[in-house]
TIDRENVO-987671 format. One line per field, with one value per residue: residue number from 1; residue in three letters; x, y, z of N, C-alpha, C, O in turn. Coordinates in nm, 3 decimals. Atoms other than C-alpha are relative to their C-alpha. Layout:
REM residues N
k = [NUM:...]
r = [ALA:...]
nxx = [X:...]
nyy = [Y:...]
nzz = [Z:...]
caxx = [X:...]
cayy = [Y:...]
cazz = [Z:...]
cxx = [X:...]
cyy = [Y:...]
czz = [Z:...]
oxx = [X:...]
oyy = [Y:...]
ozz = [Z:...]
***
This chain:
REM residues 161
k = [1:2:3:4:5:6:7:8:9:10:11:12:13:14:15:16:17:18:19:20:21:22:23:24:25:26:27:28:29:30:31:32:33:34:35:36:37:38:39:40:41:42:43:44:45:46:47:48:49:50:51:52:53:54:55:56:57:58:59:60:61:62:63:64:65:66:67:68:69:70:71:72:73:74:75:76:77:78:79:80:81:82:83:84:85:86:87:88:89:90:91:92:93:94:95:96:97:98:99:100:101:102:103:104:105:106:107:108:109:110:111:112:113:114:115:116:117:118:119:120:121:122:123:124:125:126:127:128:129:130:131:132:133:134:135:136:137:138:139:140:141:142:143:144:145:146:147:148:149:150:151:152:153:154:155:156:157:158:159:160:161]
r = [MET:THR:GLU:PRO:ARG:PRO:SER:LEU:ALA:ASN:PRO:ALA:VAL:LEU:LEU:ALA:THR:VAL:PHE:GLY:ILE:GLY:TRP:LEU:PRO:LYS:THR:PRO:GLY:THR:TRP:GLY:SER:LEU:ALA:ALA:LEU:ALA:MET:GLY:TRP:PHE:ILE:VAL:ALA:GLU:ALA:GLY:PRO:THR:ALA:LEU:ILE:GLY:GLY:ILE:VAL:LEU:VAL:PHE:GLY:VAL:GLY:VAL:TRP:ALA:CYS:ALA:GLY:TYR:ALA:LYS:ALA:THR:GLY:THR:HIS:ASP:ALA:GLY:ALA:CYS:VAL:ILE:ASP:GLU:VAL:VAL:GLY:GLN:TRP:ILE:VAL:LEU:LEU:VAL:ALA:PRO:LEU:ASP:PRO:TRP:CYS:TYR:ALA:ALA:ALA:PHE:ALA:ALA:PHE:ARG:PHE:PHE:ASP:ILE:ILE:LYS:PRO:TRP:PRO:THR:GLY:TRP:ALA:ASP:ARG:THR:ILE:SER:GLY:GLY:LEU:GLY:VAL:MET:ILE:ASP:ASP:VAL:LEU:ALA:GLY:LEU:GLN:SER:ALA:ILE:VAL:LEU:TRP:ILE:ALA:LEU:LYS:PHE:PHE:GLN:TYR:ASN:GLY]
nxx = [0.084:-0.075:0.034:0.050:-0.100:0.057:-0.075:-0.118:0.036:0.022:-0.134:-0.033:-0.033:-0.126:-0.110:-0.005:-0.057:-0.126:0.017:0.040:-0.097:0.066:0.080:-0.085:0.043:-0.053:-0.052:-0.001:-0.088:-0.138:-0.012:-0.002:-0.131:-0.100:0.015:-0.050:-0.146:-0.050:0.027:-0.085:-0.136:-0.004:0.013:-0.123:-0.111:0.014:0.029:-0.049:0.091:0.097:0.113:0.074:0.080:0.113:0.086:0.071:0.104:0.100:0.070:0.080:0.124:0.078:0.041:0.114:0.116:0.022:0.046:0.140:0.078:0.002:0.090:0.137:0.035:0.005:0.063:-0.100:-0.094:-0.137:-0.001:-0.134:-0.037:-0.036:-0.143:-0.071:-0.057:-0.130:-0.095:-0.045:-0.077:-0.128:-0.085:-0.050:-0.119:-0.106:-0.069:-0.123:-0.074:-0.087:0.038:-0.078:0.099:0.013:0.070:0.140:0.060:0.022:0.110:0.120:0.029:0.040:0.134:0.100:0.012:0.078:0.133:0.075:0.010:0.070:-0.017:0.048:0.136:0.053:0.122:0.101:0.049:0.075:0.129:0.081:0.017:0.080:-0.004:-0.122:-0.112:-0.030:-0.067:-0.135:-0.084:-0.071:-0.118:-0.095:-0.063:-0.085:-0.116:-0.085:-0.062:-0.098:-0.110:-0.080:-0.073:-0.101:-0.103:-0.080:-0.077:-0.108:-0.101:-0.060:-0.090:-0.090:0.012:-0.050:0.035]
nyy = [-0.118:-0.124:-0.102:-0.125:-0.105:-0.135:-0.106:-0.059:-0.135:0.014:-0.007:0.123:0.099:-0.044:0.026:0.142:0.075:-0.069:-0.062:0.101:0.110:0.122:0.060:0.069:0.140:0.120:-0.005:-0.141:-0.023:-0.007:-0.131:-0.102:0.008:-0.054:-0.146:-0.045:0.012:-0.115:-0.121:0.005:-0.032:-0.143:-0.071:0.019:-0.064:-0.146:-0.062:0.083:0.094:-0.067:-0.036:0.123:0.024:-0.093:0.050:0.118:-0.046:-0.072:0.090:0.090:-0.070:-0.018:0.133:0.047:-0.071:0.033:0.139:0.002:-0.061:0.093:0.110:-0.052:-0.023:0.125:0.108:0.105:-0.020:0.031:0.030:0.007:-0.128:-0.093:0.031:-0.099:0.076:0.050:-0.112:-0.013:0.118:0.002:-0.106:0.040:0.083:-0.083:-0.073:0.070:0.032:-0.105:-0.049:0.086:0.076:0.137:-0.005:-0.033:0.122:0.091:-0.057:0.028:0.143:0.032:-0.052:0.076:0.130:-0.011:-0.050:0.108:0.115:-0.050:0.076:-0.068:-0.048:-0.066:0.069:-0.025:-0.137:-0.003:0.065:-0.045:-0.146:-0.040:-0.139:-0.052:0.039:0.140:0.009:-0.055:0.052:0.124:-0.036:-0.055:0.115:0.066:-0.087:0.016:0.132:-0.008:-0.085:0.078:0.102:-0.067:-0.052:0.116:0.044:-0.098:0.020:0.131:-0.008:-0.112:-0.099:-0.129:-0.083]
nzz = [0.000:0.010:-0.100:0.057:0.020:-0.011:0.067:-0.065:-0.044:-0.143:-0.060:-0.072:0.102:0.059:-0.093:-0.037:0.113:0.033:0.131:0.097:0.009:-0.049:0.106:0.097:0.004:-0.065:-0.137:-0.039:-0.114:0.050:0.067:-0.105:-0.066:0.093:-0.001:-0.130:0.005:0.074:-0.079:-0.119:0.043:0.025:-0.128:-0.078:0.071:0.000:-0.130:-0.109:-0.063:-0.086:0.086:0.026:-0.121:0.009:0.106:-0.051:-0.092:0.079:0.092:-0.082:-0.036:0.122:0.044:-0.080:0.054:0.141:0.012:-0.046:0.109:0.113:-0.039:0.006:0.141:0.077:-0.075:-0.022:-0.111:0.041:0.143:0.058:0.062:-0.107:-0.018:-0.081:-0.112:0.045:-0.007:-0.139:-0.039:0.072:-0.054:-0.132:0.018:0.058:-0.107:-0.038:0.122:0.055:0.134:0.088:0.077:-0.049:-0.129:0.028:0.058:-0.113:-0.079:0.078:-0.008:-0.137:-0.027:0.076:-0.066:-0.122:0.032:0.063:-0.091:-0.119:-0.125:-0.121:-0.025:0.119:0.041:-0.103:0.019:0.126:-0.020:-0.114:-0.011:0.115:0.042:0.060:-0.086:0.027:0.130:-0.013:-0.107:0.034:0.078:-0.097:-0.065:0.099:0.016:-0.119:0.008:0.109:-0.046:-0.094:0.077:0.082:-0.091:-0.042:0.118:0.026:-0.106:0.020:0.115:-0.029:0.105:-0.042:0.113]
caxx = [0.000:0.132:0.148:-0.052:0.150:0.023:0.144:0.491:0.317:0.229:0.532:0.511:0.519:0.802:1.018:0.923:1.020:1.332:1.211:1.073:1.380:1.163:0.969:1.272:1.225:1.291:1.479:1.373:1.562:1.885:1.824:1.751:2.071:2.277:2.134:2.211:2.569:2.624:2.456:2.652:2.983:2.906:2.800:3.108:3.348:3.209:3.106:3.240:3.087:2.921:2.705:2.611:2.496:2.282:2.146:2.057:1.863:1.684:1.600:1.484:1.232:1.118:1.104:0.869:0.630:0.675:0.632:0.315:0.187:0.283:0.104:-0.207:-0.197:-0.156:-0.325:-0.003:0.244:0.618:0.568:0.872:0.866:0.913:1.297:1.376:1.438:1.721:1.883:1.896:2.014:2.282:2.407:2.439:2.683:2.872:2.958:3.222:3.335:3.641:3.590:3.722:3.536:3.611:3.491:3.175:3.114:3.156:2.920:2.664:2.691:2.669:2.364:2.181:2.255:2.116:1.823:1.719:1.789:1.655:1.814:1.695:1.618:1.568:1.309:1.128:1.104:0.985:0.703:0.592:0.635:0.375:0.335:0.606:0.828:0.801:0.905:1.211:1.329:1.411:1.649:1.808:1.872:2.004:2.233:2.362:2.421:2.603:2.812:2.925:3.021:3.203:3.388:3.501:3.610:3.810:3.985:4.044:4.199:4.384:4.253:4.440:4.308]
cayy = [0.000:0.341:0.605:0.922:1.218:1.544:1.868:2.000:2.335:2.206:2.310:1.995:1.775:1.977:1.943:1.586:1.464:1.687:1.880:1.568:1.346:1.099:1.036:0.905:0.539:0.215:0.319:0.662:0.622:0.563:0.869:1.075:0.952:1.032:1.383:1.418:1.303:1.576:1.843:1.729:1.745:2.100:2.212:2.064:2.189:2.542:2.593:2.302:2.028:2.274:2.396:2.035:1.995:2.306:2.163:1.836:2.014:2.241:1.968:1.734:1.991:2.073:1.701:1.620:1.885:1.799:1.424:1.478:1.706:1.454:1.177:1.394:1.482:1.120:0.917:0.722:0.672:0.676:0.678:0.585:0.922:1.099:1.115:1.416:1.160:1.012:1.355:1.380:1.023:1.048:1.378:1.226:0.962:1.227:1.396:1.127:1.096:1.291:1.495:1.216:1.040:0.691:0.785:0.941:0.623:0.417:0.653:0.612:0.232:0.213:0.436:0.252:-0.079:0.035:0.219:-0.088:-0.361:-0.156:-0.342:-0.263:0.011:0.145:-0.118:-0.072:0.304:0.249:0.023:0.207:0.585:0.744:1.072:1.291:1.216:0.845:0.893:1.092:0.911:0.572:0.742:0.936:0.605:0.444:0.745:0.709:0.335:0.402:0.676:0.444:0.168:0.411:0.572:0.228:0.128:0.450:0.391:0.021:0.095:0.392:0.632:0.961:1.120]
cazz = [0.000:-0.093:0.178:0.118:-0.012:0.129:-0.021:0.057:0.100:0.448:0.662:0.876:0.565:0.411:0.723:0.818:0.470:0.468:0.164:-0.006:0.038:0.228:-0.093:-0.281:-0.382:-0.195:0.120:0.246:0.575:0.387:0.167:0.478:0.644:0.334:0.326:0.697:0.634:0.376:0.591:0.897:0.709:0.599:0.948:1.118:0.848:0.854:1.216:1.424:1.636:1.873:1.586:1.513:1.875:1.834:1.510:1.681:1.953:1.705:1.453:1.731:1.852:1.500:1.422:1.710:1.579:1.210:1.257:1.458:1.178:0.910:1.100:1.128:0.757:0.647:0.921:0.972:1.257:1.184:0.809:0.603:0.430:0.763:0.764:0.984:1.260:1.052:1.039:1.417:1.469:1.202:1.341:1.688:1.565:1.365:1.695:1.756:1.393:1.283:0.966:0.746:0.461:0.600:0.948:0.806:0.603:0.921:1.106:0.827:0.830:1.209:1.224:0.946:1.124:1.458:1.300:1.101:1.360:1.654:1.947:2.299:2.400:2.047:1.954:2.284:2.227:1.870:1.990:2.303:2.264:2.044:1.860:1.717:2.018:1.948:1.587:1.691:2.003:1.853:1.609:1.894:2.069:1.750:1.709:2.066:2.021:1.694:1.851:2.130:1.886:1.655:1.947:2.071:1.718:1.673:2.008:1.933:1.595:1.746:1.485:1.510:1.187]
cxx = [0.088:-0.047:-0.058:0.114:-0.066:0.095:0.120:-0.025:-0.033:0.137:0.040:0.042:0.137:0.118:0.012:0.066:0.136:-0.005:-0.029:0.096:-0.063:-0.087:0.086:-0.027:0.080:0.037:0.006:0.091:0.146:0.023:0.009:0.133:0.111:-0.007:0.055:0.152:0.060:-0.021:0.092:0.145:0.015:-0.003:0.130:0.117:-0.005:-0.013:0.043:-0.107:-0.103:-0.123:-0.084:-0.086:-0.123:-0.100:-0.081:-0.117:-0.115:-0.081:-0.082:-0.133:-0.091:-0.055:-0.118:-0.128:-0.034:-0.052:-0.143:-0.091:-0.010:-0.096:-0.146:-0.045:-0.020:-0.076:0.092:0.077:0.136:0.007:0.143:0.048:0.045:0.147:0.077:0.063:0.135:0.106:0.055:0.086:0.137:0.093:0.057:0.127:0.114:0.076:0.131:0.087:0.090:-0.045:0.090:-0.101:-0.020:-0.076:-0.147:-0.072:-0.029:-0.116:-0.134:-0.041:-0.048:-0.141:-0.106:-0.022:-0.092:-0.142:-0.087:-0.023:-0.079:0.017:-0.052:0.099:-0.066:-0.133:-0.114:-0.060:-0.086:-0.141:-0.089:-0.023:-0.071:0.021:0.132:0.124:0.041:0.074:0.146:0.090:0.072:0.124:0.106:0.075:0.091:0.126:0.097:0.070:0.110:0.122:0.091:0.084:0.110:0.114:0.092:0.088:0.116:0.110:0.074:0.101:0.097:0.001:0.045:-0.027:0.024]
cyy = [0.125:0.099:0.122:0.102:0.136:0.102:0.047:0.144:0.001:-0.001:-0.127:-0.109:0.033:-0.037:-0.147:-0.083:0.056:0.045:-0.102:-0.116:-0.131:-0.068:-0.064:-0.151:-0.095:0.017:0.145:0.030:0.013:0.132:0.112:0.003:0.055:0.152:0.057:-0.003:0.122:0.130:0.006:0.036:0.151:0.078:-0.009:0.072:0.152:0.062:-0.084:-0.087:0.065:0.042:-0.123:-0.036:0.092:-0.044:-0.121:0.042:0.067:-0.096:-0.103:0.064:0.020:-0.135:-0.057:0.064:-0.045:-0.143:-0.016:0.059:-0.090:-0.115:0.043:0.016:-0.129:-0.112:-0.117:0.028:-0.048:-0.047:0.001:0.131:0.104:-0.030:0.105:-0.068:-0.060:0.109:0.011:-0.118:-0.005:0.107:-0.037:-0.084:0.080:0.080:-0.068:-0.032:0.116:0.037:-0.069:-0.087:-0.143:-0.005:0.034:-0.120:-0.101:0.048:-0.027:-0.146:-0.039:0.049:-0.079:-0.137:0.010:0.050:-0.110:-0.116:0.034:-0.090:0.080:0.110:0.066:-0.062:0.022:0.139:0.009:-0.057:0.068:0.151:0.049:0.147:0.038:-0.036:-0.144:-0.020:0.041:-0.080:-0.129:0.030:0.068:-0.115:-0.077:0.082:-0.013:-0.135:0.000:0.080:-0.076:-0.103:0.065:0.052:-0.114:-0.048:0.094:-0.015:-0.132:0.002:0.118:0.103:0.136:0.109:0.141]
czz = [0.000:0.106:-0.071:-0.012:0.008:-0.061:0.082:0.040:0.150:0.068:0.075:-0.098:-0.062:0.089:0.036:-0.109:-0.043:-0.147:-0.111:-0.014:0.044:-0.103:-0.109:0.010:0.089:0.147:0.049:0.119:-0.041:-0.071:0.102:0.073:-0.088:-0.006:0.129:0.005:-0.069:0.079:0.122:-0.033:-0.016:0.132:0.079:-0.067:0.011:0.139:0.120:0.064:0.093:-0.079:-0.033:0.121:0.000:-0.106:0.045:0.089:-0.077:-0.087:0.078:0.036:-0.119:-0.046:0.078:-0.054:-0.142:-0.017:0.050:-0.108:-0.121:0.029:-0.009:-0.146:-0.078:0.070:0.026:0.129:-0.049:-0.145:-0.052:-0.058:0.102:0.038:0.081:0.122:-0.037:0.007:0.141:0.041:-0.066:0.054:0.136:-0.016:-0.062:0.106:0.042:-0.121:-0.040:-0.141:-0.103:-0.077:0.051:0.132:-0.020:-0.063:0.110:0.086:-0.070:0.015:0.140:0.028:-0.075:0.066:0.122:-0.026:-0.061:0.098:0.126:0.123:0.119:0.036:-0.121:-0.044:0.098:-0.019:-0.125:0.018:0.104:0.010:-0.125:-0.035:-0.064:0.082:-0.026:-0.130:0.014:0.095:-0.036:-0.084:0.086:0.067:-0.096:-0.025:0.117:-0.002:-0.105:0.042:0.096:-0.073:-0.083:0.087:0.045:-0.116:-0.028:0.105:-0.023:-0.114:0.009:-0.114:0.053:-0.103:0.010]
oxx = [0.184:-0.167:-0.021:0.209:-0.111:0.212:0.112:0.059:-0.029:0.216:0.157:0.137:0.221:0.219:0.123:0.139:0.194:0.076:0.010:0.067:-0.031:-0.131:0.033:-0.069:0.195:-0.025:0.114:0.151:0.220:0.127:0.089:0.185:0.202:0.096:0.123:0.215:0.155:0.069:0.144:0.209:0.111:0.076:0.180:0.197:0.098:0.031:0.037:-0.226:-0.213:-0.235:-0.206:-0.199:-0.234:-0.221:-0.199:-0.228:-0.232:-0.204:-0.188:-0.239:-0.211:-0.169:-0.205:-0.229:-0.150:-0.141:-0.220:-0.199:-0.116:-0.175:-0.231:-0.159:-0.093:-0.108:0.047:0.068:0.149:0.063:0.227:0.167:0.110:0.173:0.199:0.161:0.223:0.222:0.177:0.194:0.237:0.213:0.169:0.226:0.231:0.188:0.222:0.196:0.042:-0.108:0.187:-0.192:-0.134:-0.157:-0.234:-0.190:-0.134:-0.196:-0.233:-0.156:-0.143:-0.222:-0.209:-0.135:-0.188:-0.235:-0.207:-0.136:-0.153:-0.082:-0.075:0.219:-0.178:-0.229:-0.229:-0.182:-0.189:-0.236:-0.211:-0.119:-0.026:0.093:0.216:0.230:0.160:0.164:0.235:0.209:0.185:0.224:0.225:0.197:0.200:0.234:0.218:0.189:0.218:0.235:0.213:0.203:0.222:0.231:0.214:0.206:0.226:0.229:0.197:0.211:0.172:0.107:-0.003:0.016:-0.004]
oyy = [0.133:0.117:0.153:0.100:0.191:0.073:0.060:0.205:0.107:-0.092:-0.165:-0.183:-0.055:-0.091:-0.200:-0.178:0.010:0.005:-0.083:-0.211:-0.237:-0.181:-0.113:-0.198:-0.070:-0.045:0.204:0.137:0.093:0.195:0.204:0.110:0.123:0.220:0.160:0.085:0.182:0.213:0.112:0.109:0.211:0.170:0.092:0.136:0.217:0.175:-0.036:-0.071:0.011:0.035:-0.113:-0.083:0.048:-0.035:-0.133:-0.008:0.039:-0.091:-0.146:0.003:-0.004:-0.144:-0.120:-0.004:-0.073:-0.167:-0.093:0.006:-0.097:-0.155:-0.033:-0.015:-0.132:-0.214:-0.230:0.137:-0.159:-0.152:0.078:0.161:0.202:-0.121:0.098:-0.019:-0.071:0.082:0.020:-0.099:-0.037:0.082:0.002:-0.060:0.050:0.125:-0.002:-0.086:0.228:-0.044:-0.012:-0.142:-0.192:-0.094:-0.019:-0.143:-0.165:-0.033:-0.061:-0.177:-0.116:-0.024:-0.113:-0.184:-0.065:0.011:-0.113:-0.166:-0.050:-0.140:0.200:0.085:0.115:0.009:0.040:0.154:0.077:-0.007:0.056:0.194:0.023:0.220:-0.047:-0.064:-0.175:-0.105:-0.021:-0.097:-0.150:-0.042:0.055:-0.112:-0.119:0.025:-0.017:-0.144:-0.055:0.042:-0.064:-0.117:0.014:0.039:-0.099:-0.077:0.049:-0.004:-0.138:-0.053:0.145:0.146:0.181:0.223:0.216]
ozz = [0.077:0.128:-0.184:0.065:-0.092:-0.087:0.204:0.107:0.213:0.042:0.072:-0.070:-0.078:0.042:0.044:-0.080:-0.141:-0.230:-0.226:-0.087:-0.010:-0.082:-0.208:0.116:0.125:0.233:0.053:0.124:0.015:-0.052:0.088:0.105:-0.039:-0.007:0.128:0.064:-0.019:0.087:0.157:0.041:0.034:0.152:0.127:0.001:0.025:0.160:0.234:0.038:0.111:-0.028:-0.045:0.105:0.029:-0.085:0.012:0.073:-0.053:-0.086:0.031:0.019:-0.110:-0.093:0.019:-0.075:-0.172:-0.098:-0.007:-0.133:-0.184:-0.057:-0.055:-0.180:-0.177:0.008:0.043:0.185:-0.101:-0.175:-0.005:-0.053:0.066:0.116:0.090:0.176:0.049:0.037:0.159:0.098:-0.002:0.068:0.168:0.054:-0.037:0.081:0.091:-0.106:-0.058:-0.210:-0.154:-0.015:0.054:0.153:0.050:-0.036:0.110:0.134:-0.004:0.043:0.155:0.086:-0.017:0.074:0.135:0.044:-0.037:0.109:0.177:0.177:0.109:0.026:-0.112:-0.069:0.059:-0.017:-0.125:-0.042:0.097:0.075:-0.237:0.034:-0.095:0.026:-0.031:-0.140:-0.045:0.068:0.010:-0.075:0.059:0.080:-0.057:-0.044:0.097:0.028:-0.083:0.012:0.088:-0.046:-0.087:0.050:0.046:-0.096:-0.059:0.071:-0.013:-0.101:-0.085:-0.160:0.157:-0.085:-0.084]
***
């Protein structure tokens, strides 16, 4: 069944889908994470990791509102097209990734793994917390899990980049 596609003129829809990226074919979460990777690189390169932290906080708050609005507009919960949550989760793992293409690729892979597999507590949050907060929080947890794994891997391999 195809999800409804409300107009991007609705600000909640525009933001929840990250300007329509969530409507790209097959794997919207992956597209959202790739977009987040590029945006995160730019933010860190131009303004530093502190700006990325500010972006995470801002986009999380906007995401709770936007995902609730998207759900209302479509009658869905955690629709695949709603990818603003991937932006926040991906940015969280980027906080421990040096500005290096290989490290960003590892951060991307780690986040996609945890976001798809949803080990505890990510899966629990996905199943039990509703509304816009529920859509956002499982990706926050997947981002934190990914960040821990990436940080350990960078220490283990003594990355000094």
